[in-house]
C-alpha positions as CSV (number, residue, x, y, z in Angstrom):
1,M,88.5,-37.7,-199.9
2,S,90.6,-39.5,-197.3
3,S,91.5,-38.6,-194.0
4,S,94.4,-41.1,-193.6
5,L,96.5,-40.2,-190.8
6,N,94.6,-42.3,-188.1
7,T,96.4,-44.7,-185.9
8,V,93.6,-47.4,-186.4
9,T,95.2,-50.4,-188.0
10,N,93.4,-51.6,-190.9
11,Q,94.2,-55.2,-191.6
12,Q,93.6,-55.9,-195.2
13,E,93.8,-59.2,-197.3
14,P,97.5,-60.6,-197.1
15,I,99.7,-59.8,-199.9
16,A,103.2,-61.0,-201.0
17,A,106.1,-59.8,-203.2
18,I,109.9,-60.2,-203.6
19,A,111.3,-57.2,-201.8
20,T,114.8,-57.5,-203.2
21,A,116.2,-57.3,-206.7
22,V,115.8,-60.3,-208.8
23,G,119.1,-62.0,-209.8
24,E,121.7,-63.9,-208.1
25,A,122.8,-62.8,-204.5
26,G,123.6,-64.3,-201.1
27,I,120.1,-63.9,-200.0
28,A,116.8,-62.5,-201.1
29,V,113.7,-61.3,-199.1
30,I,110.1,-62.2,-199.6
31,R,107.5,-59.7,-197.6
32,V,104.2,-61.0,-196.8
33,S,101.6,-58.6,-194.9
34,G,98.0,-58.4,-194.0
35,S,95.2,-60.3,-192.3
36,K,96.4,-63.9,-191.3
37,A,99.6,-63.3,-193.1
38,L,101.4,-65.3,-190.4
39,E,98.9,-68.0,-190.3
40,K,99.1,-68.6,-194.1
41,T,102.9,-68.5,-194.2
42,T,103.1,-70.9,-191.1
43,Q,101.0,-73.4,-193.6
44,I,104.3,-74.0,-195.5
45,F,106.8,-73.4,-192.9
46,T,108.3,-76.2,-190.9
47,G,109.4,-74.1,-188.0
48,N,107.7,-72.4,-185.1
49,Q,104.0,-71.5,-185.2
50,L,104.5,-67.8,-186.3
51,P,101.1,-66.4,-184.9
52,E,102.2,-67.6,-181.4
53,Q,105.8,-65.8,-181.6
54,K,106.4,-62.4,-180.2
55,S,106.9,-59.5,-182.4
56,H,110.3,-58.7,-183.8
57,T,111.6,-62.1,-183.5
58,I,113.4,-64.4,-186.0
59,H,112.6,-68.0,-186.5
60,Y,114.7,-70.8,-188.6
61,G,113.0,-73.5,-190.4
62,S,112.1,-74.6,-194.1
63,I,109.7,-73.7,-196.7
64,K,108.1,-77.0,-197.6
65,E,105.1,-77.7,-200.0
66,D,103.5,-81.1,-201.0
67,G,106.3,-82.9,-199.0
68,R,109.2,-81.2,-200.8
69,V,111.6,-78.7,-199.2
70,I,111.9,-75.6,-201.3
71,D,114.4,-73.8,-199.3
72,D,115.8,-73.3,-195.8
73,V,115.1,-69.7,-194.4
74,L,114.8,-67.2,-191.7
75,I,111.6,-65.7,-191.0
76,S,111.2,-62.3,-189.3
77,V,108.0,-61.7,-187.4
78,F,106.3,-58.2,-187.1
79,K,103.0,-58.0,-185.4
80,S,100.3,-55.2,-186.0
81,P,100.5,-52.5,-185.2
82,N,104.4,-52.5,-184.9
83,S,105.5,-53.1,-188.5
84,Y,106.1,-51.3,-191.4
85,T,102.8,-51.7,-192.8
86,G,101.0,-51.7,-189.4
87,E,99.7,-55.0,-190.3
88,D,100.8,-58.4,-189.2
89,T,103.8,-59.0,-191.4
90,A,106.5,-61.8,-192.1
91,E,109.7,-61.3,-193.9
92,I,111.2,-64.4,-195.3
93,S,115.1,-64.5,-196.0
94,C,116.0,-67.2,-198.6
95,H,118.9,-68.1,-200.9
96,G,119.2,-65.4,-203.5
97,G,118.7,-67.3,-206.6
98,A,116.1,-66.0,-209.0
99,L,114.4,-69.4,-209.3
100,V,114.3,-70.5,-205.6
101,T,113.0,-67.2,-204.7
102,Q,110.2,-67.4,-207.2
103,T,109.3,-70.6,-206.0
104,V,109.0,-69.7,-202.5
105,L,106.8,-66.7,-203.6
106,E,104.5,-69.0,-205.8
107,A,104.1,-71.3,-202.8
108,L,102.9,-68.3,-200.6
109,L,100.4,-67.3,-203.5
110,R,98.9,-70.9,-203.4
111,Q,98.0,-70.4,-199.7
112,G,95.5,-67.8,-200.6
113,I,97.8,-64.7,-200.5
114,R,97.6,-62.2,-203.4
115,H,100.7,-60.8,-205.3
116,A,101.2,-57.2,-204.2
117,E,100.9,-54.3,-206.5
118,P,103.6,-51.7,-207.0
119,G,104.1,-49.7,-203.7
120,E,101.3,-51.5,-202.0
121,F,103.2,-52.1,-198.7
122,T,104.1,-48.4,-198.4
123,H,100.5,-47.6,-199.5
124,R,99.1,-49.7,-196.7
125,A,101.7,-48.0,-194.3
126,F,100.1,-44.7,-195.2
127,L,96.6,-45.7,-194.9
128,N,97.4,-47.1,-191.4
129,G,99.0,-44.1,-190.3
130,K,102.6,-45.3,-190.2
131,L,103.7,-42.5,-192.7
132,E,102.6,-39.2,-193.9
133,L,102.1,-38.9,-197.5
134,S,105.3,-36.8,-198.0
135,Q,107.3,-39.6,-195.9
136,A,105.8,-42.2,-198.1
137,E,107.0,-40.2,-201.3
138,A,110.4,-40.0,-199.6
139,V,110.6,-43.9,-199.6
140,A,110.5,-43.8,-203.4
141,D,112.9,-41.1,-203.6
142,L,115.4,-43.0,-201.4
143,I,115.0,-45.9,-203.6
144,H,115.6,-44.0,-206.8
145,A,118.3,-41.6,-205.5
146,R,121.4,-41.5,-207.8
147,S,123.4,-39.1,-205.9
148,G,124.8,-38.6,-202.3
149,K,122.9,-35.2,-201.9
150,A,119.5,-37.1,-203.2
151,V,119.8,-39.7,-200.4
152,E,120.4,-37.2,-197.9
153,S,117.4,-35.1,-199.0
154,A,115.2,-38.2,-199.1
155,R,116.4,-39.0,-195.6
156,R,115.4,-35.8,-194.3
157,Q,111.8,-35.9,-195.9
158,L,111.4,-39.5,-194.7
159,D,112.3,-38.3,-190.9
160,G,109.3,-36.2,-191.5
161,A,110.9,-32.7,-191.4
162,L,108.8,-31.4,-194.4
163,G,105.5,-32.8,-192.7
164,E,106.3,-31.1,-189.5
165,H,106.7,-27.7,-191.2
166,I,103.5,-28.0,-193.3
167,R,101.6,-29.1,-190.1
168,Q,102.8,-25.9,-188.4
169,F,101.6,-23.8,-191.4
170,R,98.1,-25.7,-191.2
171,Q,97.8,-24.9,-187.4
172,Q,98.2,-21.3,-188.1
173,I,95.6,-21.4,-190.5
174,I,93.2,-23.4,-188.5
175,D,93.5,-20.9,-185.8
176,A,93.0,-17.9,-188.0
177,T,90.0,-19.6,-189.6
178,A,88.4,-20.6,-186.3
179,M,88.5,-17.1,-185.0
180,V,86.9,-15.8,-188.3
181,E,84.1,-18.4,-188.4
182,L,83.5,-17.8,-184.8
183,E,82.7,-14.2,-185.6
184,L,80.3,-15.4,-188.2
185,D,78.2,-17.2,-185.6
186,F,77.8,-13.9,-183.6
187,I,77.7,-11.7,-186.5
188,E,74.6,-10.0,-185.1
189,E,76.2,-9.2,-181.9
190,D,79.3,-7.4,-183.7
191,V,81.8,-9.3,-181.6
192,E,85.2,-9.3,-183.0
193,F,87.2,-12.5,-181.9
194,A,90.0,-12.0,-184.5
195,S,92.1,-8.9,-184.3
196,R,92.5,-7.8,-188.0
197,D,96.0,-6.6,-187.4
198,E,97.0,-9.9,-185.5
199,L,95.4,-11.9,-188.5
200,K,97.4,-9.8,-191.1
201,K,100.6,-10.4,-189.4
202,L,99.9,-14.0,-189.1
203,L,99.1,-14.4,-192.8
204,T,101.9,-12.0,-193.8
205,D,104.4,-14.3,-191.8
206,L,102.9,-17.4,-193.4
207,E,103.3,-16.0,-196.8
208,T,106.9,-15.3,-196.2
209,E,107.7,-18.7,-194.8
210,I,105.8,-20.5,-197.8
211,E,107.8,-18.3,-200.2
212,T,111.1,-19.2,-198.3
213,L,110.1,-22.9,-198.7
214,L,109.3,-22.4,-202.4
215,A,112.6,-20.7,-203.0
216,T,114.3,-24.2,-202.4
217,Y,112.5,-25.9,-205.1
218,E,114.8,-25.3,-208.0
219,T,117.9,-26.5,-206.0
220,G,115.7,-29.3,-204.8
221,R,114.7,-30.5,-208.3
222,L,118.2,-30.5,-209.3
223,V,119.4,-32.6,-206.2
224,K,116.5,-35.1,-206.9
225,H,116.6,-35.5,-210.8
226,G,120.2,-34.3,-211.4
227,V,121.6,-31.6,-213.6
228,R,120.9,-32.0,-217.2
229,T,124.2,-30.8,-219.0
230,V,124.6,-30.8,-222.7
231,F,127.8,-30.4,-224.6
232,V,127.6,-28.7,-227.9
233,G,130.1,-27.2,-230.4
234,Q,131.7,-27.9,-233.7
235,P,133.0,-31.2,-234.8
236,N,136.2,-32.4,-233.1
237,A,135.9,-29.7,-230.6
238,G,136.6,-32.2,-227.8
239,K,133.0,-32.9,-226.6
240,S,133.3,-36.6,-226.4
241,T,136.9,-36.4,-225.0
242,L,135.7,-34.2,-222.1
243,L,132.8,-36.4,-221.4
244,N,135.1,-39.4,-221.1
245,T,137.6,-37.2,-219.0
246,L,134.9,-36.5,-216.5
247,M,133.6,-40.0,-216.5
248,G,137.1,-41.4,-216.0
249,K,136.4,-44.1,-218.8
250,D,135.5,-44.2,-222.4
251,R,131.7,-43.8,-222.7
252,A,131.8,-41.9,-226.1
253,I,133.6,-42.7,-229.3
254,V,136.5,-40.4,-229.7
255,S,137.8,-40.1,-233.4
256,A,139.6,-37.5,-235.5
257,T,137.2,-37.9,-238.1
258,A,134.5,-35.2,-238.0
259,G,130.8,-36.1,-237.4
260,T,131.8,-39.3,-235.6
261,T,128.9,-38.5,-232.9
262,R,125.5,-38.6,-234.8
263,D,123.2,-38.9,-232.0
264,V,123.0,-37.6,-228.5
265,I,125.0,-39.9,-226.0
266,D,123.8,-39.6,-222.1
267,A,126.0,-40.5,-219.3
268,D,125.5,-40.2,-215.6
269,W,128.2,-38.5,-213.5
270,S,128.4,-37.3,-209.9
271,Y,130.4,-34.4,-208.4
272,D,130.4,-33.4,-204.7
273,G,127.4,-35.3,-204.2
274,L,125.3,-34.0,-207.1
275,L,124.3,-36.0,-210.1
276,F,125.0,-34.5,-213.6
277,T,123.4,-36.2,-216.8
278,L,126.1,-35.4,-219.3
279,T,125.0,-35.2,-223.1
280,D,127.3,-35.5,-225.8
281,T,125.8,-34.0,-229.0
282,A,126.5,-34.2,-232.6
283,G,129.0,-31.6,-234.0
284,L,127.6,-28.4,-235.3
285,R,128.5,-27.4,-238.8
286,I,126.8,-26.5,-242.0
287,T,126.1,-29.7,-244.0
288,E,124.0,-31.4,-246.6
289,D,124.3,-34.9,-244.8
290,E,120.7,-35.8,-243.7
291,I,121.8,-37.8,-240.9
292,E,124.2,-35.1,-239.5
293,A,121.5,-32.4,-240.0
294,E,119.0,-34.5,-237.9
295,G,121.8,-34.7,-235.2
296,V,122.0,-31.0,-235.2
297,K,118.3,-30.9,-234.6
298,R,118.4,-33.2,-231.9
299,S,121.4,-30.9,-230.4
300,Q,119.1,-28.2,-230.4
301,Q,116.3,-30.1,-228.5
302,A,118.9,-31.2,-226.1
303,V,119.8,-27.6,-225.4
304,N,116.1,-26.6,-225.0
305,D,115.9,-29.4,-222.3
306,A,119.0,-28.9,-220.5
307,D,119.8,-27.3,-217.1
308,L,123.2,-26.3,-218.3
309,V,124.9,-25.9,-221.6
310,V,128.6,-26.3,-222.1
311,F,129.6,-24.7,-225.5
312,L,133.0,-26.0,-226.5
313,H,135.1,-23.9,-228.8
314,D,138.2,-25.5,-230.4
315,L,141.2,-23.1,-229.7
316,S,143.3,-24.6,-232.5
317,D,140.6,-23.5,-235.2
318,E,141.5,-20.2,-236.4
319,D,138.6,-19.8,-238.8
320,E,136.6,-17.0,-237.2
321,Q,134.0,-17.0,-239.9
322,R,133.3,-20.7,-239.4
323,R,133.0,-20.1,-235.7
324,S,130.5,-17.2,-236.3
325,Q,128.5,-19.5,-238.5
326,L,128.5,-22.2,-236.2
327,E,127.0,-20.0,-233.4
328,S,124.0,-19.2,-235.5
329,L,123.1,-22.9,-235.9
330,L,122.0,-23.1,-232.4
331,T,119.8,-21.0,-230.2
332,I,120.3,-21.0,-226.3
333,P,117.1,-19.9,-224.6
334,E,117.5,-16.8,-222.6
335,G,118.5,-17.2,-219.1
336,K,119.7,-20.7,-219.3
337,P,123.1,-21.2,-217.5
338,V,126.0,-21.5,-220.3
339,I,129.9,-22.1,-219.9
340,R,131.7,-21.0,-223.1
341,L,134.8,-23.4,-222.9
342,G,137.8,-23.3,-224.9
343,T,139.4,-26.6,-225.6
344,K,142.6,-28.3,-226.8
345,A,144.6,-25.7,-224.9
346,D,147.8,-27.9,-225.2
347,L,147.7,-27.4,-229.0
348,V,148.1,-23.5,-228.8
349,E,150.2,-20.7,-227.4
350,K,147.5,-18.1,-227.3
351,R,144.8,-19.1,-225.0
352,E,143.4,-15.6,-224.0
353,R,139.9,-15.2,-225.5
354,P,137.5,-12.6,-224.0
355,D,134.3,-14.5,-225.2
356,L,135.3,-17.6,-223.2
357,D,134.6,-18.4,-219.4
358,M,137.8,-20.6,-219.2
359,V,140.2,-23.0,-221.3
360,I,140.9,-26.5,-220.7
361,S,143.0,-29.4,-222.1
362,S,141.2,-32.8,-221.5
363,V,144.2,-34.9,-222.8
364,Q,146.4,-33.2,-220.2
365,N,143.7,-32.8,-217.6
366,E,144.4,-29.1,-217.6
367,G,141.6,-27.0,-215.9
368,I,139.2,-29.8,-215.4
369,D,138.8,-29.4,-211.7
370,E,138.1,-25.7,-212.1
371,L,135.5,-26.6,-214.8
372,K,133.9,-29.1,-212.3
373,S,133.5,-26.3,-209.7
374,M,132.1,-24.0,-212.4
375,M,129.7,-26.6,-213.6
376,K,128.2,-26.8,-210.1
377,E,128.3,-22.9,-209.3
378,R,126.3,-22.1,-212.7
379,V,123.2,-24.2,-211.5
380,V,123.3,-24.0,-207.9
381,R,122.8,-20.9,-206.0
382,D,123.9,-22.4,-202.7
383,E,127.2,-24.2,-203.5
384,S,127.1,-26.3,-200.3
385,I,123.6,-27.6,-201.1
386,D,122.7,-28.0,-197.3
387,T,120.4,-31.1,-197.3
388,S,120.0,-31.0,-193.6
389,G,117.6,-28.2,-194.1
390,L,114.1,-28.1,-195.4
391,M,114.1,-28.5,-199.2
392,V,111.2,-29.0,-201.7
393,T,112.0,-31.6,-204.3
394,S,108.6,-32.6,-205.6
395,T,106.5,-31.0,-208.3
396,R,103.6,-32.0,-206.4
397,H,104.5,-30.2,-203.3
398,R,105.6,-27.1,-205.2
399,D,102.3,-26.9,-206.8
400,A,100.4,-27.3,-203.6
401,L,102.5,-24.5,-201.9
402,E,102.0,-22.1,-204.8
403,K,98.1,-22.8,-204.5
404,A,98.2,-22.4,-200.6
405,R,100.3,-19.1,-201.1
406,H,97.9,-17.6,-203.6
407,H,95.0,-18.3,-201.2
408,V,97.0,-16.7,-198.3
409,Q,97.6,-13.7,-200.5
410,E,94.0,-13.4,-201.5
411,S,93.1,-13.7,-197.9
412,L,95.5,-10.6,-197.3
413,K,93.6,-8.7,-200.0
414,A,90.3,-9.4,-198.5
415,L,91.6,-7.9,-195.1
416,E,92.9,-4.9,-196.7
417,T,89.8,-4.2,-198.8
418,G,87.5,-4.9,-195.6
419,M,85.6,-8.1,-197.1
420,T,83.5,-9.9,-194.8
421,G,84.5,-13.1,-192.7
422,D,82.8,-15.6,-195.0
423,F,84.8,-14.5,-198.0
424,L,88.1,-14.6,-195.9
425,S,87.0,-18.1,-194.7
426,I,86.8,-19.5,-198.0
427,D,90.3,-18.5,-198.9
428,L,91.7,-19.8,-195.6
429,R,90.0,-23.0,-195.9
430,S,91.2,-23.6,-199.7
431,A,94.8,-22.8,-198.4
432,L,94.3,-25.4,-195.7
433,N,93.4,-28.0,-198.0
434,H,96.1,-27.5,-200.4
435,L,98.7,-27.7,-197.6
436,G,96.9,-30.8,-196.5
437,T,97.6,-32.7,-199.9
438,I,101.1,-32.6,-199.0
439,T,100.9,-34.7,-195.9
440,G,98.0,-36.6,-197.0
441,E,95.4,-35.1,-194.6
442,I,93.5,-34.2,-197.5
443,T,93.8,-36.4,-200.7
444,T,92.0,-38.5,-203.4
445,E,92.4,-41.9,-204.8
446,D,93.6,-40.6,-208.1
447,V,96.6,-38.8,-206.3
448,L,97.5,-41.7,-204.3
449,D,97.3,-44.0,-207.5
450,S,99.7,-41.7,-209.2
451,I,102.2,-41.5,-206.3
452,F,102.4,-45.3,-205.5
453,S,102.5,-46.3,-209.2
454,R,106.2,-45.0,-209.1
455,F,107.0,-47.6,-206.6
456,C,108.7,-50.9,-207.3
457,I,106.9,-54.1,-206.5
458,G,107.7,-55.3,-202.9
459,K,107.9,-51.7,-201.4
């Protein structure tokens, strides 16, 4: 176990890594942090002696090794504990070519500095009490965010909103546990420190608050990971054309030849701050072609994995028997959001179909705006997606909250059945521990390794 939210800075061996994307750019940043990070960086720096400089200052000079100037740089100095990691830190801004950046890094490594592991800088920030574990996870979420809403949600969590809420939950349980366990110390005197009615109300309110937070998870998951949306339908129903229309460019091949799409095609598309991963699938038809049959199987798998299914029906196809056969080729799991869409409205006069949600013409851009709104409405309960409030986006956080809720519920049962305080205390402490895993007040090395392995090197 690790009680990590202390404020004592732990200066570890110095590490270094390139903190910006590798490639050609105006500048690149190399981060160095740890014990004697400033001294070791100064060994190859021709400017000011970095250990003697004030924190949060910038210094110009050259990186030089064996009498050869590698690059002219700016070095930002951050001294413990007032740095991202809580350790002495130098951030070197050099020219952004891949070769020059790598050469500067290698010169640092030859000074006895170790190359950082993925997420090691943020891991140290957590260990040194600069970030709670939920905030550290938000750093990775912010880096990997692919939509405006995902950025807003990660930013809110990075500000500590979730951690503050969890700490309030834990304090309520701590107060309740203290009263119950104090009674156990005076059990022979038959003294009651905790009013059973007050304790029941506290736990009931806590259960409600946890359930309210858990109710945000489904929307939070879609905000973080995006809405997996699959287009299915008969060949030439307009799936690829619709995907291209939404994307605003030719992402999928469009052809009048049936069976052009043989495999699934994925494309990311954002609407109103929400990411949709659009999947164009092979056309559904009864066929003996082995490749097309495999495409149909993959279409079924895509439907099973989807958050939203858009079933396209070609309005210009008047063969009702064929449409009925096509429906039988695909099974849509019960409860999965579906939009039944009529396409090619520009080719027909009669558009009314009671079995369809709406009709569109991708070619003439007719009904596309209405379709976009419907796609969002079908998967998101709260159309506005208010990321300014608390939102659970992590499966790990959801699992911890569900376990904590279970033990709160067990505590309530213990109160109702008149069980003794020692049994009540066990469930209260279990709820306390599960909540503590969210902020990192209670954690294990395996959990930390799993979390920080998702980070890029340099962060």
